[in-house]
Structure formats: C-alpha cells, structure tokens
Steps between C-alpha positions, in 0.01 A plus 500: 500500500329832421466733797250785496546851641200733495583860590192711566491874561207688650332789322756498217339601173649387173516861385748575780775277355768557241413178314151643449635823349527713813805715420541640852495207742824315570421127498805333341455154654132473405581632153781246461269214603239622251762533228611141554154353547141527383332831582123534480402846380134473603499323836226600742412456862208264536370751755675833574520459878750310717319196640267436205791517255704259710215252538459494122878462464508208745182316391477558125139607558334835455406662828125468451552123496758453777334756732794739510283809486700747712793543738323312780382206291534155649671221308403152624778250562330274244556754221774352276789728408802456278696415816276194546537394137878539504528296820301225329762517224792458739598859571604659824299824531596805703365852545705798611294816534153631448202304372226655716329172582196551724399226740669242723673321209801721430683249277248393234724229363839650578715255690704781654437866567799695624346839584178622649268714287506877504120527494235363738362152456162572659169648380582859594499651150152415371326752272127556532307496174181589684665841561731535199547877539628477858876528558643265762771736617678241716643315201401675176780671310540873546736761358758491779731291282509772237534794739773325702696354207877510524797338672499261796781292645251238614127440474269215588514394136879526464555297815267235362653477154853491638390185682314358200805531276747373759285199585448421131877499451533273802249255350703484178824443691335234718359325195841491331665334799205281593483126451134538394499395135163654418490808277412828671218743433571822690267801495673823611223758540600859579274781625676772298446725311162512681438828680597677722720676248808501724832372371855480630740780419705286259193428285374857522843615382478277192252754367689815594493736204268265308203665333209303645197577285162573656203275424421472131131556574428768763189491712205573268227746585247216479595147597330182389276337761758264649781755502268738686436233764874437535559872558275471806644165607854642521378836640668679212361843585579483871838660428643730236741315273755714319719418203805444721303257719420296190860500377631405846256209522592374154872538575473302824288235324764467228763476774314206650470338157880520488511344848295199385711484185813476715352207692428318175864551409613360835280194466630431152856541628420248774374254239831545319699442818304185574532352152122530451481770233476262204234275649267757655194645330438858617164673480494871584162663553292721730154496655384830343629845413469856630325795335780737615289809439361400160147640469574660838479155665743305717546140606291227333138376484463615139496321166701783345837395360723643774300317767413173328782424256784304660841366403519135401835350403573128461868406487628146447858471375546267206125450461324824409655739250477871570180646356216743564142372509211728410213272609309614813566275800421511873605364838268200475736376226787453746378175661459301175831644377685379809339157473611474136854611585517243782356218287743566218796515739418197715314271263227470763143499369303817554252457786137523395354838597330474837287806420432647154781733391432829324854554376697339222864396490727768358752240379366498140527879484850477648579265209360750252185299429185714518294281266256381767523797734179691580682837471298620800484521877265632765533690825239534774457751780276426800640711784493854641433791267206329334168356607450264208714249312738651246637308200780582258547303178818554301479345154752592232542878512167562674429547869137482609382594850156408630319577827123502553513838678725675244502589131701239310842585359691381196852606408721416203840486671693489172358835392430643846757373754401762759133387493359842425235415239210284610370333182132527581377406153767254387405188305672279762274617784214259445737203491657604830157559657395145417829364629462689829138385539604139438798530733304548822164588653601832653193534723538152650874549551434832673271325750763230554770757572282698742398183686863395525603842629231491768590144601867587545416822682284312751771239561763773539286682756460183704871417489587845637302437819705356785841350428606566142687219323668629188579300187817689413775263391781439746801352315622184667864495604691235690826653623617163635581390146655823376865590466726305743363292788670253733300198381636544148811362337666839453719412201223313319250782556746764378551297183131426430402862567744627237435550131680401288619208711872518584736234367534198724828433673648215706648618830803321640443260785648607833 
C-alpha cells in the first residue's frame, strides 16, 4: 500500500528555499526532503495566482481549458480532478486546508475535507477586463502588508494554518488506527508564507542578526508593460517604501517559510510515529511565488522567476533515488504523476482520462529518464493586472512571454537569471512566436474570458439580493461518535483508538 501526502504552501517561491540556493532562509525540513528525494529545479506555476494555479494542479489542465481564469472562477462538479481518479483507483482522499474552490461543490472528488477554506467560495473577486486599468480596492492587493510587516502572536492566517496542520496530523493518526484498508491520499494545503508579512516572534527571532539581502533587482526607472500594470494593481506608489520596510517584509516572509517548514517536519514525524514513513509518497510544492520587492514588485501575478517559479519535490523511499532534474515542469504534471504512482503501487489500471490532460507524468524524470521528455512547460495568466491573455513558454534555458497588448520578451535564464536582458533579436524568437500563435487564438480567448467575467458578475449580483446563501465549506463533525460515549464498549474503543495497538491480555474471571 502506497499512501500519498501532498504538502502545498501558498506564495512560496522556489528562490526562497535553501534547497534552491537561498543562503538566508532556514528551511531544514524542506531541504532534507529535497536532499532525499527528486527536486525539480525549473518547476513553474501553471498560472501565478491562487485559484487558477490550484485548478491546474487539481485537473491537470491549463487554465484556459478548465476555465480557471481568476480567483472567482467556477469549477463545475463534473470537472475531473486527481481526487476523482485516485478514488477510482481505490484511494481514500482527504483535504486539509486551502484550495480556493469557487462554487457549491467544495469537495471536487475529496471524500473528506477537515477544514473550511480561508478564502471566499463565491464570485466576489472577479476582475473586469473591460476596464483593465481600474483597481478594485475591496480585494486587490495593496502595500499594507509591506508597511505593517513584523511580529504578531496571532493572525487570521496563523489561526488557519494552525488548524490545517493539526487536522492533517489527526487524519494521519486516524488512518493509522483505522480499519479502512484503502491507501490514503492527504493534501495538506497551508496559506503561509502568503502575505500579510506577519510572523510569530519565534520565527522572527530565527533571523535575528542575519544579514537579509535586499532585492537583487531594484525597481527600474522604466518597467516593462506588465510590470507597470502590476505597480498600479498593487498601488505601489500609494505609500513610501523605505529600505527597512523591505527588509522587515522579507524577514517576516522568511519567518513564515520557516513556519511552513516546521509543519512539514511535524507531518513527517507523524508518518514515522504511525509506521507510514516508508510507504508514503510525499510531494512538496506551492501554488506560486512572491516577488518580495524584486523589480520593485510584491506578491504574484507575474511570470518573473520570483513569482512564477515554485518548489517541486517528489519523495518516495526505496523507489526514487535522490537527484536534481533540470527539465521545466509545471503543476499540470501533478495529476498524471499521482495516477502513475498509484497505479504502480496498487497494480490497478490507470483510468482513461475523462478530459484531455495537458501535463505529463514526472515518474520518468524521477527515474532519471529524460529521453522522451519535451523539456518544456507553459504558464498562462488571465486575471487582474492584464486585459488580454498572457502566455509564458519555458523551453530549455529560454523563457518567452507573449501578450497581444505588450512587446514580447525572451530571456536566457542560464546567462541572465535575473531576467534583465530582453533578447529582442534572438534567433529563437521566430520559433517561439509560431509556437505562441499555434497555442491559442488570443483574441477569441479574450472574448471568452470577458463573457465569463460578465456572466459570473451578473449571477453574483443576483445572489446578493435578498437572503444570501453562501457556498463556504462547513466541515462535518459528529460528536456522538467521538472520544468516549455511553453506547460504546469503553475498553474496546480505547484499544481500537490506540496506535500501535496494545498487547492483548486475558483477564481473570471473577
């Protein structure tokens, strides 16, 4: 039996981890997992925004195909996810934490969900591409997170992740002592290190006396077209940001990376306690990264490396040797990878894809076989901060960015890791132009996105009139079957609720 544990962080860029050569951050548990497993050096978000990235992660489809355009995008209950496929293969599936599903189906194939979500499940956060320059102040990012960075004993996000981690541990303990013989797939999805940049004192103190470097690329005098739009989207110039503000924000962010790292360590320790460490595949990843002041920008929504490059580690004891993989990969590759892992472990045939999949299984790369790999991935952006579809193609060392409203960009990341030199006359440009033109009809997709935005906005307006019925997930709990109750055989229940089981004994007859 091969269990699966997927640990997902939110807004955690690969470049903010020790295993990706960040010399400042303290992430020992993530680094240990990476050192024992397969680490992908060029993993990318399929779309650098929360909901779109997660829809691609769940469905194995790019967001232009599955309709996950923005943070208020609706996913139909008929959309197959890896949770559906794994259930077809005999797995018990459970979600603890954030997935930012929008709509009345808040499970999408998960058999159990043990927390609510931290973000709304309705259509409240819809961008408007008919007015792309307008800020929606109610829910757009602003610079408060940077100006108010520092220490907090508790925040909305810390309260949430404390519950996510605790409930995930509980699921592992319950699985170990359960009589359910099915293997488990548990997704533990944390909100940190997502802003606000507020961390507990113990994590702030980890970086006391540590020289936290400023951004490698300061804000340029002239931004590229998309960066300039993002400056307006996050209201960058609404406040004055000083050097100490930037360092405080980066320090608190690193503190929250260490917080997530500690939870990974606790979950691995729980697997050890429960005798599950040797038969559990662990995938550690994130939805997207954070610019952290690079190019003067913060948060996500950009194809630049700090925003779009994510950690991806696959760990399966006794199966995959430790190695680093250079090939570009993306979140759409997770679904076929999980299906392959499950098929190999259970001997069950892989279900036929219900919808076409855009990802490929990473198992061959985990085995060191890149002979048939495309050495490429794509990322799409269809949300706020633009008014037209944006496409990123990463192939080998090159990153190409295309948008009908903007000058194209091409970077050689081997020679130019900070993406400073746009190769406007490079020999690869024409090849990428043809690939982008073949990839999608940008004008038609733009109309589709706008129509979908307007449709959801109209429905949302109607649903806010009169009695409002929310879709937010309410975890089910039946206290009548918890702990000790009078209808239970007390001794039997104490024995079956214990792991490992105590030795049997034969009491004397009275």
